[in-house]
C-alpha positions as semicolon CSV with decimal commas, in nm:
position;residue;x (nm);y (nm);z (nm)
1;M;0,981;1,432;0,128
2;S;0,745;1,379;0,419
3;R;0,429;1,186;0,343
4;D;0,260;0,977;0,610
5;A;0,115;0,641;0,517
6;E;-0,006;0,327;0,689
7;V;0,012;-0,031;0,568
8;I;-0,172;-0,332;0,708
9;V;-0,105;-0,684;0,580
10;L;-0,366;-0,948;0,654
11;A;-0,279;-1,307;0,565
12;R;-0,371;-1,639;0,719
13;W;-0,103;-1,877;0,836
14;S;0,178;-1,643;0,733
15;D;0,373;-1,591;1,056
16;E;0,692;-1,742;0,908
17;V;0,666;-1,532;0,592
18;M;0,614;-1,209;0,783
19;E;0,863;-1,271;1,066
20;P;1,166;-1,131;0,874
21;L;0,962;-0,817;0,797
22;T;0,924;-0,748;1,169
23;Q;1,299;-0,676;1,182
24;D;1,494;-0,385;1,035
25;D;1,690;-0,479;0,724
26;P;1,914;-0,220;0,553
27;E;1,922;-0,436;0,237
28;R;1,552;-0,377;0,161
29;T;1,447;-0,093;-0,069
30;W;1,181;0,010;0,184
31;R;1,248;0,107;0,545
32;G;1,072;0,009;0,863
33;R;0,935;-0,303;1,020
34;F;0,592;-0,451;1,060
35;V;0,437;-0,494;1,404
36;P;0,224;-0,809;1,447
37;T;-0,138;-0,777;1,557
38;A;-0,320;-1,059;1,731
39;G;-0,685;-1,149;1,748
40;H;-0,896;-1,242;2,046
41;W;-0,746;-1,592;2,064
42;G;-0,388;-1,467;2,038
43;Y;-0,319;-1,578;1,681
44;E;-0,131;-1,334;1,462
45;F;-0,323;-1,262;1,146
46;G;-0,212;-0,911;1,063
47;W;0,088;-0,682;1,062
48;A;0,097;-0,302;1,059
49;L;0,359;-0,049;0,950
50;E;0,366;0,331;0,941
51;F;0,575;0,540;0,705
52;E;0,661;0,904;0,753
53;K;0,873;0,950;0,440
54;M;0,770;0,875;0,084
55;R;1,108;0,735;-0,021
56;A;1,101;0,491;0,273
57;R;0,825;0,284;0,111
58;K;0,967;0,237;-0,239
59;G;0,948;-0,128;-0,348
60;L;0,721;-0,249;-0,068
61;L;0,456;-0,407;-0,294
62;R;0,718;-0,578;-0,513
63;H;0,881;-0,719;-0,200
64;L;0,548;-0,851;-0,071
65;E;0,478;-1,006;-0,414
66;S;0,811;-1,190;-0,401
67;L;0,740;-1,370;-0,074
68;A;0,645;-1,739;-0,060
69;W;0,294;-1,698;0,081
70;P;0,149;-2,032;0,193
71;H;-0,203;-1,915;0,096
72;P;-0,176;-1,615;-0,138
73;H;-0,554;-1,604;-0,182
74;T;-0,580;-1,485;0,182
75;V;-0,332;-1,197;0,144
76;Q;-0,486;-0,852;0,166
77;V;-0,274;-0,538;0,179
78;L;-0,443;-0,222;0,303
79;L;-0,269;0,107;0,216
80;R;-0,366;0,455;0,329
81;D;-0,167;0,752;0,211
82;Q;-0,200;1,083;0,394
83;D;-0,442;1,228;0,135
84;D;-0,670;0,922;0,120
85;D;-1,020;0,920;0,269
86;C;-0,989;0,549;0,347
87;F;-0,762;0,247;0,307
88;G;-0,719;0,103;-0,040
89;L;-0,717;-0,275;-0,087
90;W;-0,453;-0,471;-0,282
91;M;-0,490;-0,845;-0,347
92;F;-0,309;-1,102;-0,557
93;Q;-0,429;-1,140;-0,914
94;A;-0,216;-1,352;-1,149
95;G;0,078;-1,333;-0,907
96;R;0,074;-0,952;-0,870
97;L;-0,064;-0,731;-0,598
98;V;-0,317;-0,506;-0,766
99;E;-0,554;-0,248;-0,626
100;V;-0,908;-0,377;-0,600
101;T;-1,186;-0,129;-0,666
102;I;-1,390;-0,057;-0,355
103;A;-1,751;0,053;-0,398
104;R;-1,813;0,428;-0,361
105;T;-1,444;0,516;-0,392
106;G;-1,222;0,640;-0,672
107;R;-0,850;0,702;-0,706
108;F;-0,785;1,050;-0,840
109;H;-0,445;1,124;-0,993
110;R;-0,250;1,443;-1,025
111;P;-0,045;1,506;-1,340
112;A;0,297;1,338;-1,343
113;P;0,583;1,544;-1,201
114;P;0,813;1,718;-1,449
115;D;1,112;1,489;-1,384
116;E;1,250;1,198;-1,178
117;D;1,364;1,433;-0,900
118;F;1,009;1,414;-0,768
119;G;0,883;1,096;-0,605
120;P;0,594;0,903;-0,759
121;D;0,251;1,020;-0,650
122;P;-0,005;0,756;-0,545
123;G;-0,300;0,981;-0,619
124;M;-0,582;1,012;-0,368
125;L;-0,835;0,744;-0,282
126;L;-1,150;0,944;-0,217
127;R;-1,502;0,853;-0,117
128;T;-1,731;0,932;-0,411
129;D;-2,048;0,929;-0,200
130;R;-1,964;1,234;0,007
131;N;-2,145;1,560;-0,058
132;T;-1,844;1,756;-0,183
133;D;-1,698;1,818;-0,524
134;L;-1,439;1,566;-0,640
135;P;-1,121;1,678;-0,816
136;A;-1,095;1,650;-1,193
137;Q;-0,941;1,320;-1,301
138;T;-0,607;1,346;-1,482
139;P;-0,613;1,160;-1,817
140;E;-0,414;0,833;-1,805
141;A;-0,158;0,962;-2,055
142;H;-0,060;1,239;-1,810
143;R;-0,033;1,027;-1,494
144;D;0,286;0,909;-1,327
145;T;0,335;0,540;-1,416
146;R;0,592;0,472;-1,142
147;S;0,475;0,280;-0,838
148;P;0,487;0,481;-0,514
149;W;0,486;0,155;-0,323
C-alpha cells in the first residue's frame, strides 16, 4: 500500500547512535536510511527519512526506542503522514516514544480495519484552528490499536 510519510529525528550528540541508521539494513523491520542534516556550523543534529510505502515503516518507533541515546531528553521525532496537516512530535516519556500534544492540533482516527490484511492507520493530525469542518472522532473502542510506526 502506498502512503507517503516523512520522519525527522533531532537529537544532540547522537551521531554514533544514528550512523547505523544511515545505511540500508535488510534485518530491520523498517526499510530505508536516514540522511544526516547539518546546521550552520556543520554539526549534525538531525536526520531525515522519507517513506513511500506503509509497510516499509513498521517498527520504526520501537527501533528508535531501543537505541542507546546518550541524551534521551534531547530526542525529538517528527512524523508527517500523507494526510497530516503538520508534523506530529514524539518524545521520550518513561523510556517510550509517545506523541506529544501540540496546541491547536488533534489526531483524528478512522475506524479500525476489518482484519489484519489491512495495515494500521495512523489517523490524521489536523490543525483545529482552521476554518473548515473537522471529521468526527472515532470512539477509542473502535480505533486500530496497532502502531503504524
